[in-house]
C-alpha positions as CSV (number, residue, x, y, z in Angstrom):
1,M,0.1,0.2,-0.1
2,L,2.9,2.3,0.6
3,E,4.3,1.7,-3.0
4,Q,0.8,2.7,-4.4
5,A,0.7,5.7,-2.2
6,Q,4.3,6.8,-3.5
7,K,3.2,6.3,-6.9
8,M,0.0,8.2,-6.5
9,Q,1.9,11.3,-4.9
10,L,4.1,11.0,-7.9
11,N,1.4,11.2,-10.4
12,L,0.0,14.0,-8.6
13,Q,3.1,16.0,-8.9
14,E,3.3,15.4,-12.2
15,V,-0.2,16.4,-13.1
16,Q,0.4,19.5,-11.3
17,E,3.6,20.1,-13.3
18,K,1.3,19.4,-16.9
19,L,-1.1,21.6,-15.7
20,K,0.9,24.7,-15.6
21,D,1.4,24.3,-19.4
22,I,-2.5,23.8,-20.4
23,E,-4.4,26.8,-21.3
24,V,-8.5,26.9,-21.7
25,E,-10.4,29.4,-23.2
26,S,-13.6,30.6,-22.8
27,D,-16.2,33.4,-24.0
28,A,-19.0,35.1,-23.3
29,S,-22.0,36.4,-25.4
30,S,-21.0,34.5,-29.0
31,S,-17.5,35.5,-28.7
32,L,-17.6,39.4,-28.0
33,V,-15.7,38.5,-24.7
34,K,-12.8,35.8,-24.4
35,V,-10.9,34.6,-21.7
36,R,-7.6,32.5,-21.6
37,M,-6.6,31.2,-18.6
38,S,-3.9,28.7,-17.6
39,C,-5.1,25.3,-15.5
40,S,-3.0,26.9,-12.6
41,G,-5.4,29.9,-12.5
42,K,-3.7,32.7,-13.6
43,V,-5.4,34.7,-16.4
44,L,-3.5,34.8,-19.8
45,S,-5.6,37.5,-21.8
46,V,-8.6,39.2,-22.0
47,Q,-10.1,40.1,-25.4
48,I,-13.2,42.2,-25.7
49,D,-14.5,42.9,-29.3
50,D,-14.6,46.5,-30.7
51,S,-18.4,46.6,-30.7
52,L,-19.2,46.6,-27.2
53,M,-16.9,49.3,-26.4
54,E,-19.9,51.4,-26.9
55,S,-21.8,49.6,-24.4
56,D,-22.5,50.4,-21.1
57,K,-20.2,49.9,-18.2
58,N,-22.5,47.3,-16.8
59,T,-22.8,45.1,-19.6
60,L,-19.3,45.3,-20.5
61,E,-18.7,44.2,-16.8
62,N,-21.2,41.1,-17.0
63,L,-19.8,39.9,-20.0
64,I,-16.3,39.9,-18.6
65,T,-17.3,37.8,-15.2
66,A,-19.6,35.7,-17.1
67,A,-16.2,34.8,-19.7
68,M,-14.0,34.6,-16.7
69,N,-16.8,32.2,-14.7
70,S,-16.9,30.1,-17.8
71,A,-12.9,30.0,-18.1
72,N,-12.7,28.9,-14.4
73,D,-15.1,26.1,-14.9
74,A,-13.2,25.2,-18.2
75,K,-10.2,24.8,-16.2
76,E,-11.7,23.0,-13.4
77,E,-13.0,20.5,-15.7
78,R,-9.7,20.5,-17.4
79,I,-7.7,19.8,-14.2
80,K,-10.5,17.1,-13.2
81,S,-10.5,15.1,-16.5
82,E,-6.1,15.5,-16.5
83,T,-6.2,14.3,-12.6
84,K,-8.6,11.3,-13.7
85,K,-6.4,10.2,-16.7
86,T,-3.2,10.2,-14.6
87,M,-4.7,8.0,-12.0
88,E,-6.3,5.7,-14.0
89,G,-3.3,3.2,-13.8
90,I,-3.2,3.1,-9.9
91,D,-5.0,0.1,-8.3
92,L,-6.3,2.2,-4.9
93,P,-8.7,0.5,-2.5
94,K,-12.1,1.2,-2.8
95,N,-12.8,1.0,1.2
96,I,-9.4,1.5,3.6
97,D,-11.5,-0.3,6.7
98,D,-11.5,-3.5,4.4
C-alpha cells in the first residue's frame, strides 16, 4: 500500500507540472468577450470585441465576469480530466476499512 501511495504522490506531482502548461479559453455572448487562462489559475488574456466599447459599463462588466467564470469552470473540468487520466493506472483500495 505504501508503494501505491508513493506512486499516487508522484503522479499527482506530474499532473500539477503538466497543468502549468495547459491553457483553456472561454467566451461570453457569442465570443464578444474571450478569456484565456492557465490551468494553474492565471489569467493569460482578455479580449473584448470592439463593438462592446460603445456598450454601457454594466453590460461590459457582466460579460467579462461571465467569460471569467466560464474559463474557470473549463479550467476545473480540465484539471479533473487530467487528474483522472493520470490516476487510472493506480489500483487504489475502494474502502480503507476492508
